[in-house]
N, C-alpha and C positions, 0 to 999 in steps of 0.2 A: 688441798686435802683438809677437811675439817674433822676434828675429833668428835665422835658420836658417843656421848656419855650415857645416854639413856634413850629408849624408844619403846613403842608398844606394838604388839601384834593383836590379832583378834581376841586371844585369850590370855595373853601374858604381858607383863612389863619386864623390861630388861634394864639393868644398870651396870655401868662399868665396874669391873672387879676392884675391890678395895680391901685394905687390911682387915676391916671389921667383918668381912665375909668368912673369916677363918672358921668360926663355929659350924656354919652350914657346910663348908667344904670338909671339915673333919667328919661330920655325920655321913656325908656322901662317901668319903674315902674309907670309912670303917665298914661299909656294907659289902660283904663278899659277892653279892649278886651284881652290884653295880661295877665293882672293880675287877670282876672276873675277866673282862676284856680290856682292862686298863692297866695291866701289870700287877694286879693283886692289891690286897688291903694295904693301906699306908698308915704308918704311925702318925701321931700328931706332929712330930718333928719332921717327917717326910712331907707332910701336908704343908707345914710352914715353909719349907724350902721350895716346894712346888709353887706356893702362893707368891713367894718372893721373886722367883724366876718369871712368873707371869705378870707381876706388877712391873718388873724391869722391862718386859717386852712392851708394855703400854708406854713407858717412858721413852724407849728407844724408837718405836715405830708409830706411835699415835693411834694404835688399835690393839685389840687383843680379845680377851674373853669377857663376856657379860654374864651376870647372874640373873636368872629368870625366876619370876614369881607369878603365881596365878592372879588374875585380875580380881576374882571374886573375894578371896580371903587373904590374899597377900602371902600365901605359903610359898616357901622355897621349893622350886620344881627341879631345877638343874642349872647347868652351865653350858654355854656354847660360845663360839667365836672363831676368830681368824688369827693365826699366828705363823710366824716363820719357823720352818723346820727343815732339817736336812734329810733328804730321801735319796739313798744310794749316791751320796756325794753331790747332789744338786740342791740348791736352795729353792724351796717351794713355799707357798702360802697354803696352809692347811685349814680346812674347816673341821673343827672338832666339836663334839657335843657329848653330854652325859646327863642322864636324868635319874632321879631317885626312882627306885623300883616301883613304888606305888603309882607312878605316873606313866609307866610303860603302856603301850598299846592304845594310846589316845590320840596319836598323830601330833603330839607336842614336839617331838624331836624334829619332825619335818617342818613344822611351823617355825621353830627356832632356826633351823638350817636355812630356810628360804629367806628369813629376815636378815640373817648375817650375810648371806650371799648378796642380797640386794644392796646392803651397805657397802660391801666389798667392791662390787662392780660399779655402782652408781656414785658413791661418795668417795671411795678410796682410789678409784680408777684402776683396780686390779684387772689384769688381762685374763688370767685363769686362776683356778683354785683346785687343789687336790683334796681328796679325802681318802683315808685308808683305814682298814680294820683287819682283824684276824680273819683268815679264810672261813672259820667256823661261825663268825658273827653275822648270821643271815639277817637279823633284825636291823643292824646298822647298814648293811648293804642295801636293804629295801629303802631305808631313809635316803641314802645317797641317790638311788635310782629315782625316787619320788621327787627329789630336789633337782633332778635333771642331769646328774652325773652319768658318765658312761665309763664302763670298765676299760682300763688302759693296759694293765699288766699285773702279773704276780710279782711280789717283791719280798725281800726279807727285811724285817724291821725289828730291832732289838733281838735279833737272832731267831725270830719266829716267822712262819709264813703268813703273809698279809696279801690283800688285794688292794690295788691302787686304782682309784677312780679319778677322773678329771672333768672339770666343767669350764668352758670358756665363756667369756662375757656375752658373746653373741648367741650362746646356746641355752641360756637360762630360761626355765619354764615358769 
């Protein structure tokens, strides 16, 4: 398994999450539109703790979240990646993604998701990946479907109703 620190997609560059991404993450985590499906607006202290947990994930597993910037102007677009999570008592690897609101509706989340999945399956050797969201987050469910995920079941996560999707290595589109 090789660590992937950075990569490109058709419209984006991605780099491994680092401590100096704190400012961009704070901007994202302060936006109620973005955080409406991510547990709500986070304080800078909560973002710092979130960042620390995700940096530790990189150290422990050799993969995690990447920060994405547009190729043309280098502007921060969002974050996406793969990380270990517990889902109803089971250890899973989750695909997670979030974009700044001004970049919604352009297909960037799907582009980010596909790139992360390709790394997960081809370079990290993952067998399958899950993705989940609130039952009301239809935009995120569309991203999952476009990336090749299929609905598996309804779950409760952090006390709220979610839908769980799964994608196996041999099913990727």
